TORLO-901589 format. One record per atom (N, C-alpha, C): residue in one letter; x, y, z negated. Coordinates in steps of 0.1 Angstrom, whole numbers, plus 5000, padded with zeros to 4 digits. Layout:
<atoms>
AXYZ
...
</atoms>
This chain:
<atoms>
X116148987907
X117549017905
X117749137895
X117149237898
X117349357892
X116749347877
X115649267875
X115049247862
X116249167854
X116949067859
X118048997853
X119249097849
X119549187858
X120449267855
X120149367843
X118849417845
X118349517834
X118249437820
X117949317820
X117749217808
X119249207804
X120149187811
X121649177806
X121949307799
X121849427805
X122249557800
X121749567787
X120249547787
X119449547774
X120149477762
X120549337765
X121149247755
X122449317752
X123349357761
X124649407758
X124449537748
X123449627751
X123249717742
X122749697728
X122049577727
X121549527715
X122749477706
X123549397712
X124849347706
X125649457701
X125949557710
X126649667706
X126149747694
X124849767693
X124049827682
X124349737670
X124149617672
X124349537660
X125749537653
X126749527662
X128149537658
X128349677651
X127849777657
X128149927651
X127449927638
X126149877635
X125549857623
X126249787613
X126749667617
X127549587609
X128849647603
X129449707611
X130749797608
X130349907598
X129349977600
X128750077593
X128550047579
X127849917577
X127549857564
X128849837556
X129849777563
X131149757557
X131749877552
X131749977561
X132450117557
X131650157544
X130350167544
X129550207532
X129850127521
X130049987521
X130549907512
X131749947504
X132649987512
X134050017508
X133850157501
X133050237506
X132950367498
X132150347485
X131350237483
X130750207470
X131750157461
X132850077467
X133650007458
X134550117452
X135050207462
X135850317459
X135350397448
X134250437449
X133450527437
X133450447424
X133050307425
X133150247414
X134450237405
X135550207413
X136650217407
X137250347403
X136850457409
X137050597405
X136550617393
X135250577390
X134450597378
X135050517365
X135350397369
X136150307358
X137450387355
X138150437363
X139450507361
X139250607351
X138250677350
X137950777339
X138150727326
X137550617323
X137550547309
X138450427307
X139050377317
X139750247315
X141150277322
X142050177316
X143450167323
X143350097334
X144550087342
X144850017353
X144449867351
X145249807342
X145149667340
X143549627338
X142949697330
X141449657328
X140549647341
X141049757349
X140349757363
X140749647371
X141949617372
X142349497378
X141649367374
X141449357363
X140749237357
X139149237361
X138749347360
X137349377367
X137249357380
X138149377388
X138149347402
X138249207406
X139049127397
X139248997399
X138348917394
X137448967384
X136348887376
X135348847386
X135048717388
X134048677396
X132648627389
X132748667376
X131448667370
X130548767373
X129248757366
X128148847367
X128748997363
X129848997355
X130449127351
X131549177358
X131949117369
X132949177377
X132349277387
X133349347391
X133149477401
X132349437412
X132449337419
X131749297432
X130349247429
X130049167417
X128849137412
X127949247408
X128549337400
X127849457396
X127449537406
X128149557417
X127849647428
X126749607436
X126349497436
X125249457445
X125549457459
X126849467464
X127149447478
X126849337484
X126249347495
X126049227504
X126949227517
X127449097521
X128049097534
X127149087544
X127249187555
X126449187567
X126649037574
X127648987573
X127948857580
X127248747576
X126948747564
X126048627559
X124848667550
X124748797547
X123548827539
X123648807524
X124548737519
X125048717507
X125648807498
X125348817485
X125948907477
X127448877476
X128248987477
X129748957475
X130048947460
X130548837455
X130848827441
X132348827438
X133048827448
X134548827443
X135348907454
X136448957452
X137349017461
X137548947475
X137349017485
X137348937498
X138648917501
X138848837512
X139948797519
X140348877531
X141548917533
X141848997546
X141448927559
X140749007567
X140448927579
X138948857578
X138348847568
X137048797565
X135948897570
X135448867580
X134348977587
X133448997577
X133049127574
X132049187566
X132349197550
X133549147546
X133849177533
X134649287529
X134549337516
X135449437511
X136649377504
X137649437505
X138849397499
X139549497492
X139949467479
X140749567472
X142249507469
X143249577472
X144649537470
X145149637460
X146249627454
X146849727442
X148249707444
X149049817439
X150349827436
X150649857421
X151149757416
X151149767401
X152249877397
X153249907404
X154250007401
X153550157402
X152750177412
X152250317413
X150750317408
X150250197404
X148750207398
X147950277408
X147850217421
X146950267431
X146350147437
X144850167439
X144150057445
X143650097459
X143850007469
X143550037482
X142349937485
X141450027491
X140049957495
X140049957510
X139749847516
X139349837530
X138249717533
X137649717543
X136749607547
X137149557560
X136449457566
X136749387577
X135449387585
X135749437599
X134549457607
X134149327613
X133249337622
X132649217630
X133649127635
X134749187640
X135949087646
X137049057637
X136849097623
X137749077613
X139049157613
X138849287618
X139949377618
X139449477609
X140349557602
X140249667592
X139249767599
X138249787588
X137249917593
X137950037593
X139050057585
X139550197582
X141150177587
X141650267596
X143050267600
X143850277588
X143450377578
X144150377565
X143050357554
X143450257546
X142550237536
X142250337526
X140950327521
X140650417510
X141450397497
X141750507490
X142450497478
X141750547467
X141950477454
X141550517443
X142750507433
X142850627426
X143850637415
X143550757406
X144150747395
X143950837385
X144350987389
</atoms>
């Protein structure tokens, strides 16, 4: 009986560590996305960067970043969908020319309470 209890505690700890690692990867991916957008803002205007984010070809932001989803292990090649676990998502406001970067954790919730921001 004690062995089963110990094994259950061990499994719960393993699952928690996996989820923590999963969420840390998503946060790191968001930081990478934010950095890439900030770099592009130095030489490009807002509309060009929007096109770069939306580009799903090999020349798009997500394809060039090499970011992989911890949920699937596959490379993220397009802007994610809110609530899609493991994916980074960039939204923007045309009026203020601000990019908002957030990702979605193991449960599909935002990894950041306030999204990362990239602007000139």
